[in-house]
DONUVEX-189976 format. One line per field, with one value per residue (C-alpha): residue number from 0; residue in one letter; z, y, x. Coordinates in nm, 4 decimals, padded with zeros to 6 digits. Layout:
k: [NUM;...]
r: [a;...]
z: [Z;...]
y: [Y;...]
x: [X;...]
END
This chain:
k: [0;1;2;3;4;5;6;7;8;9;10;11;12;13;14;15;16;17;18;19;20;21;22;23;24;25;26;27;28;29;30;31;32;33;34;35;36;37;38;39;40;41;42;43;44;45;46;47;48;49;50;51;52;53;54;55;56;57;58;59;60;61;62;63;64;65;66;67;68;69;70;71;72;73;74;75;76;77;78;79;80;81;82;83;84;85;86;87;88;89;90;91;92;93;94;95;96;97;98;99;100;101;102;103;104;105;106;107;108;109;110;111;112;113;114;115;116;117;118;119;120;121;122;123;124;125;126;127;128;129;130;131;132;133;134;135;136;137;138;139;140;141;142;143;144;145;146;147;148;149;150;151;152;153;154;155;156;157;158;159;160;161;162;163;164;165;166;167;168;169;170;171;172;173;174;175;176;177;178;179;180;181;182;183;184;185;186;187;188;189;190;191;192;193;194;195;196;197;198;199;200;201;202;203;204;205;206;207;208;209;210;211;212;213;214;215;216;217;218;219;220;221;222;223;224;225;226;227;228;229;230;231;232;233;234;235;236;237;238;239;240;241;242;243;244;245;246;247;248;249;250;251;252;253;254;255;256;257;258;259;260;261;262;263;264;265;266;267;268;269;270;271;272;273;274;275;276;277;278;279;280;281;282;283;284;285;286;287;288;289;290;291;292;293;294;295;296;297;298;299;300;301;302;303;304;305;306;307;308;309;310;311;312;313;314;315;316;317;318;319;320;321;322;323;324;325;326;327;328;329;330;331;332;333;334;335;336;337;338;339;340;341;342;343;344;345;346;347;348;349;350;351;352;353;354;355;356;357;358;359;360;361;362;363;364;365;366;367;368;369;370;371;372;373;374;375;376;377;378;379;380;381;382;383;384;385;386;387;388;389;390;391;392;393;394;395;396;397;398;399;400;401;402;403;404;405;406;407;408;409;410;411;412;413;414;415;416;417;418;419;420;421;422;423;424;425;426;427;428;429;430;431;432;433;434;435;436;437;438;439;440;441;442;443;444;445;446;447;448;449;450;451;452;453;454;455;456;457;458;459;460;461;462;463;464;465;466;467;468;469;470;471;472;473;474;475;476;477;478;479;480;481;482;483;484;485;486;487;488;489;490;491;492;493;494;495;496;497;498]
r: [m;a;s;t;a;s;s;p;e;d;s;v;p;a;g;t;g;t;v;t;t;a;v;p;a;r;l;d;r;l;p;w;s;r;w;h;w;m;i;v;i;g;l;g;t;v;w;i;l;d;g;l;e;v;t;i;v;g;n;v;a;g;r;l;a;e;e;g;s;g;l;d;i;t;a;a;q;v;t;g;v;a;a;a;l;y;v;a;g;a;c;s;g;a;l;f;f;g;w;l;t;d;r;y;g;r;k;k;l;f;m;v;t;l;a;v;y;l;g;a;t;a;m;t;a;l;s;f;e;s;w;w;f;f;l;f;r;f;l;t;g;f;g;i;g;g;e;y;a;a;i;n;s;a;i;d;e;l;i;p;s;l;y;r;g;r;v;d;l;i;i;n;g;s;y;w;l;g;a;i;g;g;a;l;l;s;v;v;m;l;d;t;d;i;f;p;q;n;l;g;w;r;l;s;f;a;l;g;v;v;l;g;l;v;i;l;l;v;r;r;h;v;p;e;s;p;r;w;q;f;i;h;g;r;a;e;d;a;e;e;l;v;s;s;v;e;r;k;i;e;e;e;k;g;e;p;l;p;p;p;a;g;e;i;t;i;q;q;r;k;s;i;g;f;g;l;i;a;r;t;v;f;g;r;y;p;r;r;a;v;l;g;l;s;l;f;i;g;q;a;f;l;y;n;a;i;t;f;g;f;g;t;i;l;t;t;f;f;d;v;p;t;g;r;t;g;y;y;f;a;v;i;a;a;g;n;f;l;g;p;l;l;l;g;k;l;f;d;t;v;g;r;r;i;m;i;s;s;t;y;l;l;s;g;v;l;l;f;a;t;a;w;l;f;d;r;g;s;l;t;a;t;t;m;t;v;c;w;c;v;v;l;f;f;a;s;a;g;a;s;s;a;y;l;t;v;s;e;v;f;p;m;e;t;r;a;m;a;i;a;f;f;y;a;l;g;t;a;a;g;g;i;s;g;p;l;i;f;a;d;l;t;e;s;g;v;v;g;d;t;a;l;a;f;r;i;g;a;a;l;m;c;a;a;g;l;v;a;a;f;l;a;v;r;a;e;r;r;s;l;e;d;i;a;e;p;l;s;v;a;k;p;a;p;t;s;g;s;g]
z: [03.1888;03.4935;03.4117;03.6592;03.4718;03.1743;03.0900;02.8033;02.4990;02.5747;02.9365;02.9483;02.6906;02.4908;02.5871;02.9669;03.2252;03.2486;03.1547;03.2165;02.9540;02.8157;02.4823;02.2668;02.4265;02.3979;02.0228;01.9585;02.1216;01.9215;01.6864;01.3194;01.2831;01.0670;01.2282;01.0860;00.7438;00.7649;00.8300;00.5366;00.2960;00.4194;00.4002;00.1315;-00.1471;-00.2097;-00.3358;-00.5969;-00.7076;-00.7164;-00.9311;-01.1592;-01.1971;-01.2629;-01.5030;-01.7038;-01.7512;-01.8633;-02.1097;-02.2536;-02.3096;-02.6717;-02.7275;-02.5630;-02.8001;-03.1090;-03.3255;-03.2190;-02.8538;-02.7419;-02.5705;-02.7186;-02.5459;-02.6382;-02.5069;-02.3473;-02.1613;-02.0231;-01.9142;-01.8202;-01.7104;-01.5983;-01.4191;-01.2408;-01.1370;-01.0014;-00.7902;-00.6829;-00.5669;-00.3810;-00.1999;-00.1039;00.0046;00.2145;00.4130;00.4520;00.5398;00.7376;00.9830;01.0083;01.0591;01.3620;01.4985;01.4252;01.3931;01.1298;01.0523;00.9781;00.7436;00.5473;00.4727;00.3686;00.1490;-00.0396;-00.1040;-00.2437;-00.4585;-00.6006;-00.6781;-00.8645;-01.0607;-01.1719;-01.2903;-01.4830;-01.6831;-01.7892;-01.9160;-02.2201;-02.2192;-02.1228;-01.8302;-01.6812;-01.7178;-01.5429;-01.2597;-01.1692;-01.2028;-00.9309;-00.7128;-00.7630;-00.6417;-00.3542;-00.2263;-00.2749;-00.0945;00.2081;00.1859;00.2195;00.5527;00.7079;00.5932;00.6694;01.0187;01.0775;00.9355;01.1693;01.4735;01.4273;01.3021;01.5583;01.5624;01.4550;01.1199;01.0739;00.8149;00.5673;00.6049;00.5398;00.2339;00.0857;00.1381;-00.0263;-00.2990;-00.3718;-00.5839;-00.8536;-00.8524;-00.9636;-01.2140;-01.3718;-01.3851;-01.5321;-01.7954;-01.9082;-01.8842;-02.1073;-02.3769;-02.3814;-02.3370;-02.6154;-02.8625;-03.1093;-03.2249;-02.8795;-02.7712;-02.9692;-02.9615;-02.7383;-02.4913;-02.3915;-02.1866;-02.0049;-01.9053;-01.7671;-01.5149;-01.4412;-01.3535;-01.0939;-00.9302;-00.9099;-00.7516;-00.5105;-00.3897;-00.3068;-00.1063;00.0755;00.2019;00.3151;00.4924;00.7184;00.9352;00.9929;01.3471;01.4757;01.5991;01.9765;02.0001;01.8687;02.0986;02.4311;02.3547;02.2503;02.5544;02.4333;02.6708;02.7478;02.3753;02.3194;02.6050;02.4820;02.1234;02.2199;02.4639;02.1908;01.9482;02.2114;02.2775;01.9100;01.8620;02.1710;02.0343;01.6955;01.8292;02.1104;02.3724;02.5998;02.4926;02.6678;02.9089;02.7590;02.8027;02.9849;03.0278;02.9275;03.1048;02.8776;02.9376;02.7088;02.4670;02.1852;01.9178;01.8403;01.6883;01.3736;01.5695;01.8053;01.5141;01.3291;01.6408;01.7073;01.3535;01.2756;01.6235;01.8059;01.5065;01.2389;01.1139;01.0680;00.8844;00.6356;00.5870;00.5166;00.2732;00.0854;00.0484;-00.0789;-00.3317;-00.4851;-00.5274;-00.6238;-00.9199;-01.0469;-01.0086;-01.1073;-01.4171;-01.5347;-01.4315;-01.6276;-01.9178;-01.9872;-02.2505;-02.4308;-02.4381;-02.6023;-02.8682;-02.9367;-02.9514;-03.0279;-03.2393;-03.0059;-03.0934;-02.8214;-02.7766;-02.6825;-02.4367;-02.1565;-02.2108;-02.1481;-01.8496;-01.6939;-01.6898;-01.5105;-01.2713;-01.1840;-01.1060;-00.8835;-00.6792;-00.6449;-00.4868;-00.1653;-00.1634;-00.1726;00.0039;00.2673;00.5317;00.5172;00.6374;00.9648;00.9896;00.8211;00.9284;00.8020;00.7433;00.5297;00.3250;00.2674;00.1593;-00.0535;-00.2426;-00.3253;-00.4333;-00.6378;-00.8242;-00.8986;-01.0321;-01.2432;-01.3835;-01.4824;-01.6731;-01.8421;-01.9474;-02.0984;-02.2992;-02.4139;-02.5216;-02.7282;-02.9062;-02.7640;-02.6392;-02.7907;-02.6454;-02.4873;-02.3434;-02.2285;-02.0331;-01.8820;-01.7708;-01.6100;-01.4460;-01.2717;-01.1692;-01.0242;-00.8380;-00.6023;-00.6360;-00.5389;-00.2100;-00.1455;-00.2328;-00.0028;00.2729;00.2518;00.3683;00.6363;00.7609;00.8113;00.9639;01.2395;01.3314;01.4612;01.7727;01.7601;01.7764;01.4680;01.2662;01.0029;00.9556;00.9295;00.6568;00.4845;00.5086;00.3766;00.1091;-00.0003;00.0097;-00.1451;-00.4055;-00.4933;-00.5504;-00.7499;-00.8443;-00.9974;-01.1665;-01.2713;-01.5061;-01.6462;-01.7198;-01.8439;-02.0766;-02.2395;-02.2757;-02.4205;-02.6487;-02.8179;-02.9641;-02.8943;-02.7363;-02.5392;-02.3751;-02.2387;-02.1258;-01.9329;-01.7485;-01.6567;-01.5163;-01.3084;-01.1500;-01.0944;-00.9292;-00.6898;-00.5909;-00.5219;-00.3200;-00.1068;-00.0605;00.0747;00.3137;00.4383;00.4909;00.7472;00.8923;00.8720;01.2106;01.3403;01.3861;01.3061;01.5640;01.8012;01.9451;01.7902;02.1372;02.1792;01.8440;01.9198;02.2617;02.2334;02.3070;02.5491;02.7809;03.1358;03.2987;03.6669;03.8847;04.0064;04.3668;04.6005;04.7112;04.4338;04.3017]
y: [00.3156;00.1026;-00.2653;-00.5038;-00.8134;-00.7378;-00.8609;-00.9025;-01.1036;-01.3773;-01.4427;-01.4431;-01.6088;-01.3821;-01.3927;-01.3858;-01.1110;-00.7727;-00.4481;-00.0846;00.1422;00.4959;00.3941;00.4822;00.8286;00.8848;00.8001;01.0189;01.3311;01.3271;01.6238;01.5486;01.4650;01.3110;00.9754;00.9994;01.0822;00.7598;00.5658;00.7313;00.6595;00.3073;00.1982;00.4201;00.3507;00.0004;00.1557;00.3316;-00.0103;-00.1440;00.1495;00.0921;-00.2766;-00.2449;00.0470;-00.1300;-00.4311;-00.2125;-00.0262;-00.3235;-00.5230;-00.4253;-00.5009;-00.8451;-00.9357;-00.8400;-01.0923;-01.1165;-01.0234;-01.3611;-01.4467;-01.6090;-01.4050;-01.1667;-00.8128;-00.9197;-01.2015;-00.9486;-00.6955;-00.9579;-01.2956;-01.1847;-00.8834;-01.0875;-01.3426;-01.0595;-00.9340;-01.2881;-01.3327;-01.0015;-01.1181;-01.4490;-01.2874;-01.0270;-01.2972;-01.5216;-01.2566;-01.0568;-01.3427;-01.3774;-01.0036;-01.0024;-01.3101;-01.2414;-00.8629;-00.5897;-00.5661;-00.9355;-00.9558;-00.6332;-00.7627;-01.1088;-00.9786;-00.7449;-01.0354;-01.2428;-00.9542;-00.9019;-01.2660;-01.3033;-00.9829;-01.1109;-01.4379;-01.2397;-01.0755;-01.4266;-01.5301;-01.7656;-01.9007;-01.7526;-01.9951;-01.8799;-01.5147;-01.5920;-01.7850;-01.5167;-01.2396;-01.4310;-01.4615;-01.0964;-01.0089;-01.2520;-01.0536;-00.7102;-00.8203;-00.9038;-00.5599;-00.3907;-00.5579;-00.5281;-00.1734;-00.0113;-00.1598;-00.0221;00.3227;00.3797;00.2419;00.4520;00.7881;01.0421;01.0788;01.4437;01.3400;00.9872;01.0613;01.2627;01.0450;00.7276;00.8830;01.0200;00.6908;00.4928;00.7611;00.7332;00.4319;00.6869;00.8197;00.4738;00.4784;00.7977;00.6304;00.3091;00.4996;00.7021;00.3992;00.1985;00.4640;00.4172;00.0413;-00.0136;00.1992;-00.0557;00.1926;00.1517;-00.2041;-00.5174;-00.5974;-00.9024;-00.7366;-00.3961;-00.5243;-00.7646;-00.4906;-00.2928;-00.5676;-00.6109;-00.2462;-00.2833;-00.5589;-00.3344;-00.0515;-00.2998;-00.4172;-00.0548;-00.0223;-00.3437;-00.1864;00.1299;-00.0658;-00.2465;00.0646;00.0798;-00.0508;-00.2909;-00.1332;-00.0649;-00.1147;-00.4665;-00.5301;-00.4446;-00.6559;-00.9576;-00.9753;-00.7363;-00.4520;-00.3671;-00.3615;-00.1181;00.1047;00.1063;00.1875;00.4744;00.6184;00.6139;00.7948;01.0547;01.1282;01.1783;01.4092;01.6169;01.6642;01.7566;02.0021;02.1388;02.1208;01.8589;01.6761;01.7353;01.4625;01.1817;01.1976;00.8680;00.4997;00.1719;-00.1630;-00.4657;-00.8390;-00.9679;-01.2498;-01.4333;-01.4338;-01.3836;-01.6625;-01.6155;-01.6758;-01.3850;-01.1606;-01.2422;-01.1881;-00.8591;-00.7187;-00.8354;-00.8718;-00.5735;-00.3369;-00.4375;-00.0796;-00.0372;-00.3710;-00.2562;00.0719;-00.1019;-00.3454;-00.0691;00.1477;-00.1360;-00.2736;00.0706;00.1666;-00.1860;-00.2135;00.1360;00.1163;-00.2447;-00.2119;00.1223;00.0785;-00.2436;-00.1240;00.2404;00.1626;-00.0660;00.2048;00.4467;00.2008;00.0583;00.3768;00.6534;00.4659;00.5684;00.3611;00.1095;00.2759;00.6117;00.5194;00.5768;00.9567;00.9660;00.7363;00.9521;01.2401;01.0515;00.9093;01.2606;01.3526;01.0460;01.1385;01.5073;01.4000;01.2476;01.5008;01.8085;01.6727;01.4589;01.7269;01.7878;01.4321;01.5348;01.8821;01.8831;01.5198;01.1675;01.1515;01.4594;01.3955;01.0207;01.0627;01.3686;01.2235;00.9044;01.0883;01.3500;01.0922;00.8862;01.1791;01.2963;00.9479;00.9372;01.2607;01.1104;00.8055;01.0279;01.2332;00.9168;00.7516;01.0612;01.0554;01.3962;01.2968;01.2671;01.0799;01.4091;01.5197;01.1650;01.1725;01.5103;01.3797;01.0750;01.2970;01.5027;01.1940;01.0223;01.3310;01.2738;00.8949;00.8467;01.0316;00.8310;00.4974;00.5710;00.6526;00.3035;00.1597;00.4288;00.3477;-00.0271;00.0130;00.2513;00.1617;-00.1945;-00.3067;-00.3273;-00.7074;-00.7464;-00.4605;-00.6520;-00.9174;-00.6541;-00.4767;-00.8088;-00.9248;-00.6115;-00.5716;-00.9319;-00.9434;-00.6016;-00.6568;-01.0050;-00.8587;-00.5562;-00.6188;-00.9684;-00.9174;-00.5631;-00.6476;-00.9547;-00.7567;-00.4524;-00.6543;-00.8119;-00.4794;-00.2916;-00.5791;-00.5623;-00.2296;-00.1022;00.2444;00.1691;-00.1402;00.0593;00.3426;00.0786;-00.0306;00.3367;00.3660;00.0509;00.1904;00.5265;00.3684;00.1682;00.4746;00.6776;00.3926;00.3759;00.7527;00.7371;00.4575;00.6696;00.9698;00.7705;00.5271;00.6854;00.7066;01.0430;00.9159;01.2382;01.3357;01.0497;00.7806;00.4351;00.3028;00.5604;00.4773;00.1054;-00.0289;-00.3102;-00.6590;-00.7109;-00.4247;-00.5617;-00.5222;-00.4379;-00.7233;-00.6880;-00.5782;-00.7871;-00.6411;-00.3860;-00.3206]
x: [00.7722;00.8284;00.8086;00.6487;00.7575;00.9770;01.3239;01.5659;01.4675;01.7233;01.6224;01.2410;01.0230;00.7946;00.4337;00.4745;00.4419;00.2842;00.4519;00.3582;00.5060;00.4883;00.6389;00.3301;00.3007;00.6774;00.6693;00.3602;00.5035;00.8286;00.8820;00.9637;01.3330;01.6041;01.5152;01.1634;01.3002;01.5094;01.1891;01.0143;01.3019;01.3614;00.9999;00.8522;01.1010;00.9633;00.6377;00.8456;00.9699;00.6102;00.5001;00.8000;00.7151;00.3428;00.3846;00.6503;00.4218;00.1322;00.3472;00.5351;00.2184;00.2041;00.5732;00.5546;00.2716;00.4720;00.6595;01.0208;00.9709;01.1037;00.7795;00.4666;00.1985;-00.0843;-00.1410;-00.4708;-00.2853;-00.0385;-00.2979;-00.5568;-00.4237;-00.0779;-00.2216;-00.4830;-00.2154;-00.0016;-00.2918;-00.3795;-00.0230;-00.0405;-00.3591;-00.2031;00.1214;-00.0566;-00.2409;00.0600;00.3132;00.0574;00.0192;00.3972;00.4346;00.2080;00.3869;00.7542;00.7741;00.7637;01.1388;01.2065;00.9144;00.9683;01.3218;01.1979;00.9181;01.1521;01.3833;01.0983;00.9885;01.3372;01.3991;01.0695;01.1288;01.4655;01.3083;01.0416;01.3223;01.4342;01.0955;01.1116;00.7560;00.4231;00.3745;00.7097;00.6024;00.2703;00.4339;00.6802;00.4209;00.2290;00.5373;00.6302;00.2834;00.3267;00.6209;00.4637;00.1479;00.3574;00.5182;00.1823;00.1073;00.4562;00.5312;00.1984;00.2094;00.5538;00.4694;00.1741;00.3578;00.6689;00.5261;00.3892;00.0131;00.0393;00.1882;00.0591;-00.2072;-00.0024;00.3068;00.1074;-00.0598;00.2623;00.4463;00.1730;00.1446;00.5195;00.4116;00.3464;00.7005;00.7959;00.5192;00.6575;01.0036;00.8565;00.6630;00.9621;01.1933;00.9656;00.9946;01.3713;01.3690;01.1141;01.3108;01.4406;01.7044;01.8601;01.7759;01.6767;01.3082;01.3616;01.5963;01.4597;01.1664;01.3927;01.6320;01.3426;01.2706;01.6446;01.6846;01.4064;01.6121;01.9165;01.7161;01.5637;01.9071;01.9933;01.6656;01.7461;02.0704;01.8892;01.6159;01.8575;01.8679;01.4877;01.4195;01.1610;00.8383;00.8684;00.4903;00.5262;00.8275;00.6670;00.3602;00.5727;00.7954;01.0697;00.9922;01.3539;01.4391;01.1495;01.2615;01.6219;01.5252;01.2895;01.5431;01.8094;01.5761;01.4861;01.8550;01.9215;01.6212;01.7121;02.0611;01.9221;01.6660;01.8837;01.6093;01.4527;01.1375;00.8056;00.6873;00.4793;00.1016;00.0479;00.1230;-00.0404;-00.0259;00.0032;-00.0276;00.2479;00.1750;00.3557;00.0881;-00.2798;-00.4894;-00.7001;-01.0159;-00.9531;-00.8534;-01.1798;-01.3884;-01.2168;-01.2450;-01.5958;-01.7498;-01.6080;-01.5683;-01.8293;-01.8758;-01.5008;-01.4906;-01.7573;-01.5692;-01.2371;-01.3890;-01.5736;-01.2677;-01.0507;-01.3018;-01.3568;-00.9959;-00.8796;-01.1124;-01.0332;-00.6555;-00.5870;-00.8053;-00.6747;-00.3093;-00.2760;-00.4906;-00.4227;-00.1543;-00.3921;-00.6615;-00.4174;-00.3072;-00.6537;-00.8610;-00.6117;-00.3502;-00.0677;00.2486;00.3421;00.6764;00.5171;00.2471;00.4953;00.4804;00.1075;00.1292;00.3975;00.1481;-00.1319;00.1264;00.2316;-00.1321;-00.1524;00.1524;00.0493;-00.2845;-00.1423;00.1422;-00.0788;-00.3891;-00.2161;-00.1911;-00.5659;-00.6298;-00.4564;-00.6133;-00.9576;-01.0044;-01.0362;-01.4120;-01.4425;-01.1259;-01.1764;-01.5410;-01.4774;-01.1783;-01.3702;-01.6827;-01.5013;-01.2942;-01.6044;-01.8091;-01.5175;-01.4727;-01.8423;-01.7850;-01.4749;-01.6737;-01.9458;-01.6897;-01.5094;-01.8385;-01.9292;-01.5952;-01.5009;-01.1564;-00.8125;-00.5221;-00.4048;-00.7424;-00.8122;-00.4842;-00.5708;-00.9107;-00.7481;-00.4845;-00.7619;-00.9614;-00.6579;-00.5384;-00.8319;-00.8542;-00.4920;-00.5366;-00.8498;-00.6854;-00.3907;-00.6321;-00.7743;-00.4379;-00.4221;-00.7699;-00.7377;-00.3913;-00.5036;-00.8626;-00.7998;-00.6050;-00.2270;-00.2161;-00.4371;-00.2921;-00.0860;-00.3481;-00.6248;-00.4306;-00.3686;-00.7273;-00.8940;-00.6284;-00.6731;-01.0480;-01.1015;-00.8307;-00.9568;-01.3025;-01.1847;-00.8242;-00.8578;-01.1924;-01.0976;-00.8092;-00.9922;-01.3121;-01.1249;-00.9000;-01.2038;-01.3843;-01.0869;-00.9835;-01.3242;-01.2314;-01.5831;-01.5900;-01.9084;-01.7540;-01.4613;-01.6896;-01.8897;-01.5717;-01.5107;-01.8632;-01.8271;-01.5146;-01.6837;-01.9875;-01.7731;-01.5696;-01.8864;-02.0376;-01.7213;-01.7307;-02.0835;-01.9924;-01.6953;-01.9249;-02.1170;-01.8646;-01.5177;-01.3387;-01.2144;-00.8597;-00.6706;-00.4090;-00.5091;-00.2927;-00.3355;-00.4104;-00.6808;-00.8431;-00.8520;-00.7503;-00.4919;-00.6283;-00.3384;-00.4319;-00.4261;-00.7734;-00.7890;-00.8981;-01.2599;-01.2915;-01.5044;-01.8289;-01.8523;-02.1953]
END
């Protein structure tokens, strides 16, 4: 904890000096507390908004395409073009805001990205032409992509190593609580006995803005990452923040905290260049890079294709009215949330390698079975939903572990950019092509075409599971600094005459 060259933010420029600190060990040895719940609520609730947003779009696709919706657009354009633009925006936003997050801090950026997200969502509600709808779907994705990088960085750097896996999975899985709300909300908003045909879908987006403003107020209390602070010349701020948290937790628990396990010496710096990040991720950790890319491509194709297209499948193949698809989607959304909730603890106890590989492989095999039953004509709207609920119970835990993996297996200085890069590249490969391919296949009305889309998603999930079986990192219950040594660690000077 003793600093050899640290000083307040306003007196010494960031990026100079060396600091020896026990901040990482002090954070990792903290017991679970009310302070940690505040972090979870402040950061996790935006995924609920994201789930609300994406699900509403999937479920209102049929209504938007109907005469009198106030928007000249087809269902395939909503689930295909608009969905792909949303994901393209998310990829772009992840890279742009990811770089800013590593440079300017987690807190500033997760406030800015939420503001961008809310503004674009509000503009979506005011859509009067298809080009306007497409533009603000892209910008909404731009904001949410930045959220992924900033928030996942903050989660892993603030949560103790003992709980990091389950907390990360549950926070990312909370997306599906929003999906349940969005599905049920769409049922009410699309009921023309309650709202006019050209108003209900607009109010759905507007409600998301209202909820987001509430989250913005809660998030103000989430602190900056002390790990980011001490590397970027804010060592005293980091010490002060951690000391304050320790006092609160000791008061809450009524007993002193155990001593931290060790210290780390850091050469402070202001920022990390893209060249160094690339050399670190692909030169120093090539196996981890392959792992991250595989996990993201598999889950991105599956989720972006199915999330945006499930309502269309129900209306096309099972004649489910557009106003009732929300009930079915709420069921599979519940299965998605229960996966990380019930399996999350196992990622910290059984271990990352076994759990990541098994959740990917199980979901892939079960999806192959679903495709076979669907192709044979053996499913109804209800049994199809049950099959998807089981598939996504495992797939959701696996998909959430992709974010966990890339946020904990690379050095601290590259964390946000690593998350952004793998999210962007994997999602561009699976998340942009997925909705476009899936929209074409489901629009054809041919059962075999949709079954083919299922099989592609299943194959990619199985492939990612096999990669994880060989390459997953045993990161459970380990300090982030132990999993990947920070680039800023001060190396001891070589001694003369040593052999």
